[in-house]
C-alpha positions in Angstrom: -119.0 108.0 54.1 -115.8 105.9 53.9 -112.4 107.6 54.1 -109.1 105.9 53.5 -105.9 106.7 55.4 -102.8 104.8 54.3 -104.8 101.9 52.7 -107.0 101.6 55.8 -110.7 102.4 55.5 -112.9 104.1 58.1 -116.6 104.9 58.2 -116.9 108.5 59.2 -120.1 107.6 61.2 -117.9 105.5 63.6 -115.2 108.1 64.1 -115.5 109.9 67.5 -112.2 111.7 67.2 -109.7 112.4 64.4 -106.8 114.8 65.1 -103.2 115.5 64.2 -100.6 115.9 67.0 -96.9 116.1 67.6 -95.3 113.2 69.5 -92.6 114.2 72.0 -90.4 112.5 74.6 -91.6 113.0 78.2 -88.2 112.7 79.7 -89.0 109.4 81.5 -87.2 106.5 79.8 -88.5 106.0 76.3 -92.0 107.3 77.1 -93.7 109.6 74.6 -96.9 111.7 74.6 -99.1 113.6 72.2 -99.2 117.3 72.2 -101.2 119.8 70.1 -99.5 121.3 67.1 -100.3 124.8 68.3 -98.5 124.1 71.6 -95.6 122.6 69.7 -95.4 125.7 67.5 -95.9 128.4 70.2 -94.7 127.1 73.5 -92.3 124.2 72.9 -89.7 125.8 70.6 -86.4 124.2 71.6 -87.7 122.9 74.9 -88.8 119.3 73.9 -87.6 116.5 71.8 -90.0 115.8 68.9 -89.9 112.1 67.9 -92.6 112.4 65.1 -96.1 113.5 64.1 -99.2 111.5 64.0 -102.8 111.3 62.9 -104.9 109.7 65.6 -108.4 108.2 65.1 -110.7 107.0 67.8 -113.7 104.8 67.1 -115.8 104.9 70.2 -114.0 104.6 73.5 -112.0 101.4 73.0 -110.6 101.3 69.4 -107.8 103.7 68.4 -105.7 103.9 65.3 -102.4 105.8 65.0 -100.7 106.8 61.8 -97.1 108.1 62.4 -94.9 110.3 60.3 -91.3 111.3 60.5 -91.9 114.9 59.4 -94.7 117.4 59.7 -94.7 117.8 56.0 -95.5 114.1 55.5 -98.3 114.3 58.0 -99.7 117.5 56.4 -99.8 115.7 53.0 -101.9 112.9 54.5 -104.2 115.4 56.2 -104.6 117.1 52.8 -105.7 113.7 51.3 -108.1 113.2 54.2 -109.6 116.6 53.7 -110.0 116.0 49.9 -112.0 112.8 50.7 -114.2 114.7 53.2 -114.9 117.5 50.7 -115.9 115.0 47.9 
C-alpha cells in the first residue's frame, strides 16, 4: 500500500517505523531531540522548550524522513490524513 505524506509517497512495506514526537531543545547550543508526546504531556509541562512537532518515518536502518510542524494541531491533522489512508 502506498501512503502520501505532504506530497511524498511511501510504500508501507518499506516503513520500519512511523511515529509522531515532540521536538525540544536539549539545552546545549541549538541542539534538539525528539520526545514522546506522552512524556511531553505528562512530565515536561513547563520544564522544556518545545520547538515543534514532527512525524518521523524510517525506511530500514539508513533512510529517515522528517515532517516538521509548528503546532501540535497541524501535526495531528496530518496524522489524521495518514490514518485515513491506512484505513482505506
